[in-house]
MIBA-287660 format. One record per residue (C-alpha): residue number from 0; residue in one letter; x, y negated, z. Coordinates in nm, 3 decimals. Layout:
N
<NUM,'A',<X,Y,Z>>
...
***
This chain:
241
<0,'M',<-3.107,7.173,-4.020>>
<1,'I',<-2.916,7.055,-3.714>>
<2,'Y',<-2.905,7.292,-3.419>>
<3,'E',<-2.768,7.223,-3.072>>
<4,'T',<-2.556,7.491,-2.912>>
<5,'T',<-2.305,7.533,-2.631>>
<6,'C',<-1.951,7.665,-2.631>>
<7,'K',<-1.734,7.848,-2.380>>
<8,'Q',<-1.407,7.692,-2.499>>
<9,'A',<-1.337,7.354,-2.651>>
<10,'F',<-1.014,7.436,-2.831>>
<11,'S',<-0.806,7.730,-2.939>>
<12,'K',<-0.443,7.790,-3.022>>
<13,'T',<-0.360,7.761,-3.389>>
<14,'K',<-0.088,7.879,-3.624>>
<15,'I',<-0.132,7.567,-3.837>>
<16,'P',<0.220,7.414,-3.846>>
<17,'I',<0.100,7.061,-3.770>>
<18,'A',<-0.052,7.135,-3.427>>
<19,'Q',<-0.062,7.372,-3.133>>
<20,'Y',<-0.437,7.350,-3.071>>
<21,'V',<-0.744,7.299,-3.285>>
<22,'V',<-1.082,7.150,-3.192>>
<23,'N',<-1.390,7.217,-3.406>>
<24,'P',<-1.683,7.014,-3.269>>
<25,'Y',<-1.927,7.167,-3.519>>
<26,'V',<-2.004,7.502,-3.678>>
<27,'G',<-2.084,7.443,-4.043>>
<28,'C',<-2.033,7.125,-4.240>>
<29,'S',<-2.280,6.898,-4.417>>
<30,'H',<-2.017,6.787,-4.668>>
<31,'A',<-2.109,7.114,-4.843>>
<32,'C',<-1.779,7.149,-5.030>>
<33,'R',<-1.834,7.431,-5.277>>
<34,'Y',<-1.477,7.563,-5.246>>
<35,'C',<-1.447,7.563,-4.865>>
<36,'Y',<-1.316,7.877,-4.695>>
<37,'A',<-1.505,7.794,-4.374>>
<38,'Q',<-1.824,7.936,-4.522>>
<39,'F',<-1.677,8.286,-4.498>>
<40,'I',<-1.382,8.248,-4.259>>
<41,'G',<-1.474,8.158,-3.902>>
<42,'P',<-1.794,8.153,-3.697>>
<43,'F',<-2.023,8.012,-3.966>>
<44,'K',<-2.045,8.348,-4.143>>
<45,'Q',<-2.210,8.492,-3.830>>
<46,'T',<-2.486,8.231,-3.813>>
<47,'G',<-2.685,8.338,-4.115>>
<48,'G',<-2.705,7.969,-4.202>>
<49,'R',<-2.699,7.796,-4.539>>
<50,'W',<-2.360,7.645,-4.615>>
<51,'G',<-2.381,7.267,-4.636>>
<52,'K',<-2.736,7.263,-4.496>>
<53,'D',<-2.720,7.413,-4.147>>
<54,'V',<-2.490,7.274,-3.877>>
<55,'W',<-2.451,7.367,-3.510>>
<56,'V',<-2.345,7.091,-3.268>>
<57,'K',<-2.141,7.199,-2.964>>
<58,'I',<-2.308,6.957,-2.727>>
<59,'N',<-2.110,7.059,-2.418>>
<60,'L',<-1.769,7.057,-2.586>>
<61,'P',<-1.645,6.730,-2.429>>
<62,'Q',<-1.719,6.859,-2.080>>
<63,'I',<-1.541,7.189,-2.147>>
<64,'L',<-1.247,7.003,-2.300>>
<65,'E',<-1.203,6.784,-1.995>>
<66,'K',<-1.208,7.089,-1.770>>
<67,'D',<-0.960,7.297,-1.970>>
<68,'L',<-0.726,7.027,-2.100>>
<69,'P',<-0.477,7.047,-1.809>>
<70,'K',<-0.384,7.394,-1.938>>
<71,'A',<-0.282,7.271,-2.283>>
<72,'F',<0.015,7.057,-2.381>>
<73,'G',<0.095,6.981,-2.742>>
<74,'R',<-0.070,6.835,-3.049>>
<75,'F',<-0.441,6.876,-3.117>>
<76,'F',<-0.590,6.901,-3.466>>
<77,'L',<-0.943,6.794,-3.563>>
<78,'S',<-1.056,7.009,-3.741>>
<79,'S',<-0.986,7.336,-3.921>>
<80,'I',<-1.329,7.476,-4.014>>
<81,'C',<-1.547,7.166,-4.029>>
<82,'D',<-1.512,6.796,-4.092>>
<83,'P',<-1.507,6.621,-3.753>>
<84,'Y',<-1.677,6.318,-3.911>>
<85,'Q',<-1.959,6.491,-4.095>>
<86,'H',<-2.309,6.344,-4.081>>
<87,'A',<-2.410,6.487,-3.742>>
<88,'E',<-2.122,6.298,-3.580>>
<89,'K',<-2.301,5.969,-3.641>>
<90,'K',<-2.578,6.080,-3.404>>
<91,'Y',<-2.394,6.302,-3.156>>
<92,'G',<-2.051,6.138,-3.132>>
<93,'I',<-1.880,6.460,-3.020>>
<94,'T',<-1.559,6.379,-3.207>>
<95,'R',<-1.545,6.032,-3.056>>
<96,'K',<-1.585,6.177,-2.705>>
<97,'V',<-1.308,6.427,-2.780>>
<98,'L',<-1.076,6.146,-2.891>>
<99,'E',<-1.155,5.946,-2.579>>
<100,'I',<-1.063,6.243,-2.358>>
<101,'L',<-0.745,6.328,-2.551>>
<102,'K',<-0.635,5.964,-2.544>>
<103,'L',<-0.704,5.937,-2.172>>
<104,'H',<-0.482,6.240,-2.112>>
<105,'W',<-0.205,6.129,-2.350>>
<106,'R',<-0.242,6.415,-2.597>>
<107,'N',<-0.118,6.378,-2.954>>
<108,'V',<-0.391,6.405,-3.217>>
<109,'R',<-0.398,6.468,-3.591>>
<110,'I',<-0.729,6.422,-3.774>>
<111,'M',<-0.831,6.527,-4.123>>
<112,'T',<-1.151,6.404,-4.286>>
<113,'K',<-1.331,6.319,-4.608>>
<114,'S',<-1.557,6.069,-4.432>>
<115,'T',<-1.538,5.695,-4.388>>
<116,'L',<-1.721,5.739,-4.057>>
<117,'I',<-1.372,5.765,-3.907>>
<118,'L',<-1.352,5.385,-3.938>>
<119,'R',<-1.605,5.365,-3.655>>
<120,'D',<-1.331,5.485,-3.420>>
<121,'L',<-1.052,5.246,-3.512>>
<122,'D',<-1.018,5.157,-3.144>>
<123,'L',<-0.918,5.515,-3.061>>
<124,'L',<-0.681,5.584,-3.349>>
<125,'K',<-0.378,5.369,-3.271>>
<126,'D',<-0.167,5.664,-3.156>>
<127,'A',<-0.329,5.926,-3.378>>
<128,'E',<-0.224,6.058,-3.717>>
<129,'V',<-0.503,6.045,-3.974>>
<130,'V',<-0.516,6.233,-4.302>>
<131,'I',<-0.777,6.141,-4.560>>
<132,'T',<-0.850,6.419,-4.809>>
<133,'I',<-0.878,6.291,-5.166>>
<134,'T',<-0.911,6.582,-5.407>>
<135,'T',<-0.987,6.405,-5.736>>
<136,'D',<-1.022,6.061,-5.891>>
<137,'S',<-1.363,6.146,-6.040>>
<138,'D',<-1.675,6.079,-5.839>>
<139,'Q',<-1.868,6.299,-6.080>>
<140,'V',<-1.647,6.590,-5.971>>
<141,'R',<-1.691,6.485,-5.610>>
<142,'R',<-2.070,6.477,-5.637>>
<143,'I',<-2.073,6.832,-5.772>>
<144,'L',<-1.807,6.993,-5.551>>
<145,'E',<-1.819,6.775,-5.235>>
<146,'P',<-2.177,6.640,-5.245>>
<147,'G',<-2.200,6.540,-4.880>>
<148,'A',<-1.863,6.368,-4.852>>
<149,'S',<-1.783,5.999,-4.891>>
<150,'S',<-1.715,5.878,-5.244>>
<151,'I',<-1.360,5.878,-5.377>>
<152,'E',<-1.341,5.498,-5.382>>
<153,'E',<-1.473,5.483,-5.025>>
<154,'R',<-1.201,5.721,-4.912>>
<155,'I',<-0.930,5.522,-5.090>>
<156,'K',<-1.064,5.207,-4.924>>
<157,'A',<-1.059,5.388,-4.587>>
<158,'V',<-0.687,5.457,-4.632>>
<159,'E',<-0.633,5.088,-4.700>>
<160,'I',<-0.830,4.982,-4.391>>
<161,'L',<-0.649,5.228,-4.166>>
<162,'K',<-0.314,5.095,-4.288>>
<163,'Q',<-0.430,4.738,-4.225>>
<164,'H',<-0.493,4.839,-3.863>>
<165,'D',<-0.142,4.988,-3.834>>
<166,'I',<-0.275,5.341,-3.799>>
<167,'K',<-0.053,5.619,-3.927>>
<168,'V',<-0.238,5.756,-4.230>>
<169,'G',<-0.159,6.003,-4.504>>
<170,'V',<-0.338,6.160,-4.799>>
<171,'F',<-0.403,6.528,-4.867>>
<172,'V',<-0.479,6.610,-5.230>>
<173,'G',<-0.613,6.957,-5.173>>
<174,'P',<-0.747,7.153,-5.320>>
<175,'V',<-0.657,6.994,-5.650>>
<176,'L',<-0.985,6.950,-5.839>>
<177,'P',<-1.040,6.838,-6.199>>
<178,'M',<-0.884,6.493,-6.227>>
<179,'N',<-0.677,6.244,-6.419>>
<180,'A',<-0.362,6.315,-6.219>>
<181,'K',<-0.160,6.017,-6.341>>
<182,'R',<-0.441,5.775,-6.257>>
<183,'L',<-0.495,5.917,-5.908>>
<184,'A',<-0.123,5.929,-5.832>>
<185,'E',<-0.081,5.565,-5.934>>
<186,'K',<-0.375,5.459,-5.716>>
<187,'L',<-0.242,5.645,-5.412>>
<188,'A',<0.115,5.528,-5.463>>
<189,'K',<-0.002,5.174,-5.388>>
<190,'L',<-0.114,5.288,-5.043>>
<191,'V',<0.110,5.571,-4.919>>
<192,'D',<0.470,5.677,-4.967>>
<193,'T',<0.411,6.052,-4.964>>
<194,'V',<0.126,6.293,-5.035>>
<195,'T',<0.057,6.659,-4.974>>
<196,'L',<-0.088,6.874,-5.252>>
<197,'D',<-0.249,7.216,-5.239>>
<198,'K',<-0.394,7.442,-5.506>>
<199,'L',<-0.746,7.583,-5.529>>
<200,'N',<-0.706,7.892,-5.313>>
<201,'Y',<-1.048,8.049,-5.365>>
<202,'P',<-1.136,7.987,-5.730>>
<203,'W',<-1.407,8.254,-5.726>>
<204,'L',<-1.620,8.025,-5.508>>
<205,'V',<-1.648,7.768,-5.789>>
<206,'K',<-1.601,7.985,-6.098>>
<207,'D',<-1.963,7.955,-6.211>>
<208,'V',<-1.989,7.578,-6.169>>
<209,'Y',<-1.651,7.524,-6.339>>
<210,'K',<-1.770,7.722,-6.640>>
<211,'K',<-2.100,7.533,-6.645>>
<212,'M',<-1.918,7.198,-6.642>>
<213,'G',<-1.653,7.300,-6.894>>
<214,'W',<-1.374,7.291,-6.639>>
<215,'E',<-1.254,7.652,-6.695>>
<216,'E',<-0.891,7.547,-6.753>>
<217,'W',<-0.882,7.410,-6.397>>
<218,'L',<-0.929,7.765,-6.266>>
<219,'K',<-0.578,7.845,-6.389>>
<220,'E',<-0.288,7.799,-6.148>>
<221,'E',<-0.096,7.622,-6.423>>
<222,'K',<-0.321,7.316,-6.384>>
<223,'F',<-0.201,7.271,-6.026>>
<224,'F',<0.159,7.255,-6.145>>
<225,'E',<0.065,7.005,-6.415>>
<226,'V',<-0.088,6.784,-6.146>>
<227,'L',<0.215,6.835,-5.923>>
<228,'D',<0.442,6.727,-6.208>>
<229,'E',<0.242,6.407,-6.264>>
<230,'F',<0.253,6.321,-5.893>>
<231,'Q',<0.628,6.383,-5.882>>
<232,'K',<0.676,6.144,-6.172>>
<233,'V',<0.496,5.871,-5.977>>
<234,'F',<0.607,5.943,-5.619>>
<235,'G',<0.938,6.118,-5.676>>
<236,'E',<1.010,6.484,-5.608>>
<237,'N',<1.103,6.430,-5.245>>
<238,'A',<0.773,6.254,-5.162>>
<239,'I',<0.545,6.548,-5.244>>
<240,'F',<0.476,6.819,-4.987>>
***
């Protein structure tokens, strides 16, 4: 279900190293990633909602942002506890309005998403930094662990299109999910010079489904380092962060 709500603040300070402020246009996320910390860290846990099913849209966020923006100087990040381009964005356009306001006021923006809906806003992304999250090369894995997100091939194509439009784009391989690491690294190396990797930080969230699918070995931290090694072979040690 989609619910409309209002907010008292449009952004908050963040300790994330890549930005000074974070904007979360939505509470909840229809991408329904099984491993996502936002289902128990942040405001969603207080809603009583169903993760991946229930989303709250902050319909007044653009107005609050415009009012409070003069107080904030620095880089803004979209988003930390939701995907700014999840399905509700197609109807409500809150993220697009946020980008319009930040661009008008010359604020630096970094965006992270698993959705090709970001391509709708190519006209607003020239001065932004975009990160496309690509966690596996297997769309079977994606369908099970990220059922609401764009397919893996669609995300790879989105990186290509963003580059064609001279938009600064990177790839985040995190958390590392079951994959053919060599194959994914070789695909991404054709598009970007560097990648960022991160391990599965909350394996207990997916323990049952991993066992059901026969992926138990991917619950071990050693698998992350195997993937890291494969990526370093393709990209070079200094191109992995």
